C-alpha positions in Angstrom: 8.1 -2.6 49.2 6.5 -1.7 45.5 8.7 0.8 44.0 9.1 4.4 43.2 7.5 4.7 40.2 4.1 2.0 40.4 2.7 5.1 42.7 2.0 6.3 38.4 0.5 3.4 36.9 -3.5 3.5 36.0 -5.1 0.7 36.5 -8.7 -0.1 35.5 -11.7 0.1 38.3 -14.1 -0.4 36.1 -14.1 -2.1 32.2 -15.6 -0.4 29.4 -14.4 -1.5 26.5 -15.7 -0.1 23.4 -15.5 -1.3 20.4 -11.3 -2.2 20.0 -10.9 1.1 22.2 -10.5 0.3 25.8 -12.7 3.3 27.7 -12.5 2.2 31.0 -13.1 3.7 34.2 -9.7 3.8 36.0 -7.7 5.0 39.2 -7.2 8.1 37.0 -10.3 8.8 35.8 -11.8 8.1 39.9 -9.3 11.1 40.9 -10.4 13.3 38.0 -13.6 13.0 39.0 -12.7 13.6 42.6 -11.3 17.0 42.2 -14.1 18.3 40.0 -16.3 17.2 43.1 -14.0 19.0 45.8 -13.8 22.0 43.3 -17.3 22.0 43.3 -17.8 21.6 47.2 -15.6 24.1 48.1 -17.0 26.8 45.6 -20.6 26.0 46.7 -21.0 25.4 49.7 -18.2 28.6 50.6 -20.6 31.1 48.5 -24.4 29.4 50.2 -24.3 31.7 53.3 -23.2 34.4 51.2 -22.4 36.7 54.8 -21.6 40.4 55.2 -18.7 39.0 57.3 -17.8 35.9 56.5 -17.0 32.6 57.2 -13.8 31.1 57.8 -14.9 29.2 54.3 -16.3 31.2 52.8 -13.5 34.2 53.4 -10.9 30.8 51.3 -13.5 30.8 48.7 -13.3 34.7 48.0 -9.8 34.8 48.7 -9.2 32.1 45.6 -11.8 34.2 43.9 -10.1 37.3 43.9 -6.6 35.1 44.1 -7.1 33.7 40.5 -8.9 37.3 39.3 -6.3 39.5 40.2 -3.7 37.0 37.6 -5.9 37.4 34.9 -6.6 41.4 35.6 -2.9 42.2 35.7 -2.0 39.7 33.2 -5.1 40.1 31.2 -6.4 43.1 31.2 -9.9 44.3 31.5 -10.9 42.1 28.1 -10.1 39.2 30.0 -12.6 38.9 32.5 -15.1 37.3 30.3 -12.4 34.4 30.2 -12.0 34.4 34.1 -14.2 31.6 34.5 -12.6 29.2 32.5 -9.2 30.2 33.9 -10.5 30.0 38.0 -11.6 26.5 36.7 -8.3 25.3 35.5 -6.5 26.8 38.1 -8.7 25.0 40.6 -8.8 21.7 38.9 -4.9 22.0 38.6 -4.6 22.9 42.7 -7.0 20.3 44.1 -5.5 17.3 42.1 -2.1 18.6 42.8 -2.6 18.2 46.7 -5.3 14.9 46.0 -1.5 13.3 45.5 0.1 14.5 48.8 -2.5 12.5 50.3 -1.6 8.2 51.7 -2.6 6.0 49.1 -3.4 8.4 46.6 -3.1 9.0 42.3 -1.8 12.3 41.4 -3.5 12.3 38.1 -1.3 16.2 37.2 1.6 13.6 37.4 1.0 12.0 34.1 1.5 13.6 30.4 -1.4 12.9 28.3 -3.4 14.7 31.3 -1.6 17.7 31.5 -1.3 17.6 27.4 -4.7 18.3 27.2 -5.6 20.4 29.3 -2.5 22.2 27.8 -4.1 21.3 24.5 -7.7 22.5 25.7 -5.6 26.6 26.5 -3.5 26.1 23.2 -7.0 26.0 21.6 -9.0 27.9 23.2 -5.9 31.0 23.1 -6.3 30.5 18.7 -9.7 30.5 19.1 -9.7 34.0 20.8 -7.0 35.1 18.4 -8.5 34.5 15.5 -12.1 35.1 16.3 -10.8 39.0 17.3 -8.2 39.2 14.8 -8.7 37.0 12.2 -6.5 36.8 9.3 -4.3 40.0 11.0 -3.4 37.7 13.9 -0.6 36.0 11.7 1.4 38.7 12.0 2.2 37.7 15.2 4.6 35.5 13.4 6.5 38.5 11.5 6.7 41.4 14.5 6.2 45.0 13.0 9.2 46.5 12.4 11.1 43.8 11.7 13.2 44.1 8.0 11.7 42.2 5.6 14.9 40.4 5.1 15.2 38.5 8.2 11.4 37.0 7.4 12.6 33.6 6.3 14.8 33.8 9.6 12.2 34.9 12.2 8.8 33.3 10.8 9.7 29.6 11.7 10.7 30.6 14.9 7.9 32.0 15.8 5.8 29.7 14.4 7.7 27.2 16.3 7.5 29.2 19.2 4.4 29.2 19.4 3.3 26.1 18.8 6.1 24.0 21.3 3.7 26.3 24.1 1.7 23.4 24.5 4.9 20.7 25.5 6.6 23.0 27.1 2.8 24.1 29.3 2.6 20.3 29.8 6.1 19.1 30.8 6.3 21.5 33.4 3.5 20.8 35.3 3.6 16.6 34.7 7.8 16.9 35.2 7.2 18.5 38.8 5.4 16.6 40.0 6.2 13.0 38.8 9.9 14.2 40.0 8.4 14.8 43.8 6.6 12.1 44.3 9.4 9.9 43.3 11.8 11.5 45.9 9.1 11.1 48.6 9.1 7.5 47.6 12.4 7.1 47.2 13.3 8.3 50.3 10.3 6.7 52.6 11.9 3.3 51.0 15.2 4.3 52.8 13.4 4.7 56.0 11.7 2.0 56.0 15.1 -0.4 54.9 17.4 1.2 57.5 14.9 0.6 60.2 16.3 2.8 63.5 19.0 4.4 61.6 16.5 5.9 59.2 15.7 9.1 61.7 18.2 11.0 58.9 16.1 9.8 55.8 12.7 10.3 57.7 13.7 13.7 58.5 14.2 14.7 54.8 11.3 13.0 53.8 8.9 15.1 56.1 10.8 18.1 54.8 10.7 17.0 51.3 6.7 16.5 52.0 6.5 20.5 53.0 8.2 21.7 50.4 6.1 19.2 48.0 2.8 20.7 48.7 4.9 24.5 48.5 5.6 23.0 44.5 1.8 21.6 43.8 0.2 24.9 45.1 2.7 26.8 43.1 2.5 25.1 39.8 -1.3 25.7 39.5 0.2 29.3 39.9 2.7 28.9 37.1 -0.3 27.0 34.3 -2.5 29.2 35.6 0.0 32.6 34.6 1.2 30.9 32.0 -2.2 30.8 30.3 -3.2 34.0 31.5 0.2 34.7 29.4 -1.0 33.5 25.9 -4.7 35.2 26.8 -2.9 38.9 26.9 -1.1 37.9 23.1 -3.9 36.5 22.2 -6.2 39.8 22.3 -3.6 42.2 22.3 -1.2 40.8 19.8 2.3 41.3 20.7 
């Protein structure tokens, strides 16, 4: 039986080499493309009818829209409305990526640090660009709070800069670690269930409970990733 970590192995499906660079289309690429396709089908298909009394599909689409819009409105403010498409796309991509990984024999691309760090880096660059575009050089006052004693500047400024630069690291590790740990635990209990044969009822029951818990974690981690993005946008716009 495959080990609990083999499910995270990236395997090339279509080998592609560009010079000395391996640009193969992998199982991770496949499920990322599948997530984008499913999000597109979910949103476009759900809003195609635009019925006054929505059906189940349209109601789910509107619920997702209003959920993210509420996050942006409550945490960024009215000035964050123009960034809603980005935040909504980010939330749906992470959510569908997490949930796709719950399907047996699928691949969880959000359990790879390179994927979550790339997403976090995009958020970090966007937030920094927004702050610089809106405030210019005044943005750097963010690293020294107004009212703080000038004598504390050599201590406060490095701490604030380090805290700011650590954002993409903490954002990416949180999502990656939770998804990887949960799927590893599911695999471990699945191995126990098979190895114990008829006595595997207890680990089977635990695994069923863990599946429900992991689905909750998949949704929660998409929410946490998005809410932190909104908070970072709030800081970039309001500089506090």
